[in-house]
N, C-alpha and C positions, 0 to 999 in steps of 0.2 A: 261364549265358550266355544273353543275350536274343537270340532268333532272329526274323528277319523273312523272310516269304516273298518270293521274287523272281519277278516275272512279266515275261517278255520280250515287249514290245509290238512290233508291226510297225514302228513308228517307230524303236525301238532297233535292230532287226535291220538295217533299211535303212541307218541312219546308220553303224552299226559296219562293215557291209560296204563302205560308201563309204570310210570311214577306212582300212580294210585295203587297199583297192585303191590308195589314195594312199600307202601305206607309212607310215602315221602311227605305228604302235606297234612297238616293238622286239620281237624274238622273246623269249619267256620262257626263263629259265634254270631248270632243275629242281634244281640243286644236288645231283645224284646220286640224287634220288628217282625214283619211277616216272615214265614218260613223261607229259607234260602231256596230260590229257584234258579239262581244264576249258575250256568254251567262253568265248572272250574277251568275247562279248556279255554274259556274266554279270558280268564285272568292270565293264563299262561301266554295266550296270544298277544295280549297287551304288553307283557314284559318282553316277549320275543321281538316285537316291533321296536321296543325301547333298546334292546340289545343291538338291533340292526341300524340304529341311527346314533351318531355321536361318538362312536368308538371305532378304533382301527379295525378294518374288516378282516375277518378270518374265514375259515371254511364252514364253520358250524356255529350258529347262534344258539345260546343256551340260557336258561333261567332257572332260578330256584325261588320258591316263595312259601311263606307261611301266612295264611289269612288270619289276621287278628280279629276282624269284625267286618260285617257288612250291614249297611243300613238301607232299607228299601223304602222308597216313597213312590207310590204308583208303580210305574214300570222303569224306574231309575234306581240303580244301585250305587251307593257310595261304598267303595272298597278300601279297606285299610290292610296293608300287608307289611311284612318284613321280606325284602326281596334282594336278590343279586342277579346280575346279568353278566354275560361274558361272550367273547368271541374266541374260538379255539382254532389252532392251526398246528401244523407239523414244524417242530424246531429241533434240529439235530437228533432225530429219531424219536422225539417225544411228541405227544399230542397235548399241547398245553394252552392254558388261558393266556392269550397274548394281549387282551385288552378287556375292559369291563369294570365292574364295581365290586365293592365289598358288600356287606350286609347293610341295607339302607331301608329305613321306614319309607314307604311309598303310599300314595293315596291317588285314586282316580275314580271317575264316574263312568259307568256303562249304562247306556239306555238303548232305545230302539227308535229308528226314524219312521217316517210315514209309510215306508214299504216293509216294515218289520225287520229291517237289517240292524244288527247290533253296531253301535257306534261308541267311541270312547273319547273323552277329552284328554288333554295332555296329562302325562304322569307327573305328579308333584313329588319332589324330593326336598329334603331339608337344605337350608342354607349351609355354606361352609363356615369353618372357623368359629369365632366366639358366639355367633348368632345361631349355631346349630341347635342347641337345646331349646332356645326360645321359639325358634320357628316350628319345632315339633309341637311344643305346647300350644302354639297358636292354631295349629291345623289338625291335631289329633284330639279325640275325646280324652278327658282326664283319666278315665279308667284304663286307657292304653298307654299312658305316659311311661310307666316303668318298663314295659316290654319294648317300646319304641326307642327309649333312651339307652337301652342295653341290647340293641340289635346285633352288635358284634358277637354276642354270646351264641348266636344261632348260625354263625357263618359256616361252621362245620356241616350242619344239616343242609344248608342251602348249597354248599359246594357238592355234596353228594347228589343232590337233585340235578345240578348242572352237569355233573359227570355222567348221569344217565343219558342225557342228550348226546354227549360226546361219544359214549360207548356205542349207542345206537347208530351214530353216523359212521363210526369205524366199521361196524358190522355191515352197513349198507354198501361200503366201497371195498369190502374184503381185505381190510388191513388191520394189523394189530400194533399197538404202541402203548407205552405207559401214559396214563392220563393224570394231569394235575395242574396246579397253579404254576405261574411263571417261577415263583420262589421255591418251588419244590425241586427244581433242577438247577444244575450248574450252568452258568453262562460266563465263561472265562473272558476277562478283559485284556486288552493289549498291555495295559500298565501292570497287570499281575504277571505278565509273561515277558518282561524285559524291555518293553518299549517306553520311551520317555513320555511324560505327561504332555509336553509341548506338541509332539508329533501326533499323539493320540487325539488330542483336542482339535488339532488342525484338520485331521482326516474327517472328523465328525462334521465339519463345516462345508465339505465339498458336496454340492447339491446332487451331482450324478451318482453319488454313493448312498444317497438316502434310502433306496430300496433294499440295501444289503443290511444284514444284522450288524449291530454295533458291538457285538461280542464275537469271539472266535467260534464259529459254528455255521449252521445253515438254517434257512427257513424256506418252506415250500409255499408257492402261490399258484393259483389257477388263473390264467389269463386267456380269455377267448377260448375256453374249453381245453386248454393245454396246461399240464402241470409242469412248472419250472422250479428249479432249486436256485436260490440265491445264497452263495457261500462266501464267507469271509475267512481267509486262512492267513496265518502269520508264521513264517519260517524264521525263528530267532537264531541268529548266528553268533550271539554273544556281544557284550559291551554295548547294548542298545542298538545293534545293527541287525538288519534282516530284510526280508522281502514280504510284502503284503500282496495277496492276490484276492481280488473281488471277482467272482465268476458267476455268471448266470448260465445255466444249462438246462436242457430238457430232462425231465425226470426219467422218462421211458428209454431215451436213446443215449443219454450222456453227451449229446452234441452241444458244444459251447455256442451260446448265442451272443454273449458279451463278456468282456474281461478287461479289468484294469489292474495294472501292476505298479507297485511303488517300491523303490529301494530306499531303505531307511538307514541313516548314519547318525547316531546320537540324537541331536535335537533338530535335525533337518531331514528332508525327504525329497526324492525326485521321482516324477512319474515316468515310467518307461513305456515304450510302444507296446500296446496290447496285442495279444495274439488274435488272429483273425477268426471269424466264424468258420465252422466246419470241422474243427478239431474235436476230439472226444476227451472227456474227463476220465482219467484212469480209474478203473474199478477199485473200490476200497478194499 
């Protein structure tokens, strides 16, 4: 069993206490085992660690969970939950879930090492596709099958818990923005705004453009402590013609760091000489 140490950060403690005050998590069932002594903040930390690995990085890691059951043997807890994890970031004025999961049955073990530190094994998640249901039945007690197989019904509750993290993060940096899933907001595509499918697909294959949004809009990223905006703009001039601007600039100063410009004519495009660093993005 691969064990990972768990460290409760102040942020985790504050957020979990906030969620508890809002009645976010259901009381745990012990299934007849010893009374639950496992701090729920540890469950949150396990899932926050999960959110910080394997998903596109955002500014704020978040999780939501409902504990279905805990089974304790000596000082080891087997934990069964319905959970979701997410990474949140600024996209065109919204603070949205840019990566993460839906509602997923999860299972993991938390114990203590010889120094009394909490450790956790890897978080188990169901197999994809046709083996999804069978993998749940193989790893979850039968009494939990119904809830685990219908985890999607709890996503609304889990999303509310995730948004508690996002809201607390916004407060900590002194900003306001609508919070939600990626699908809660519009992300207009080139092809919806007059560009040919051929050119749109071709632009998506250019490696230097990977950091920029694939939609018309912008996304903020923090790099070495500096907040930057990556913006994709499309000036449609009719009949499939127009100009595409990919611009990276500093959030605080509007100073352009990098820019790529493409002229589009029907099913073809030409890259133009980019404008150099030092210019400013006009205020909106």
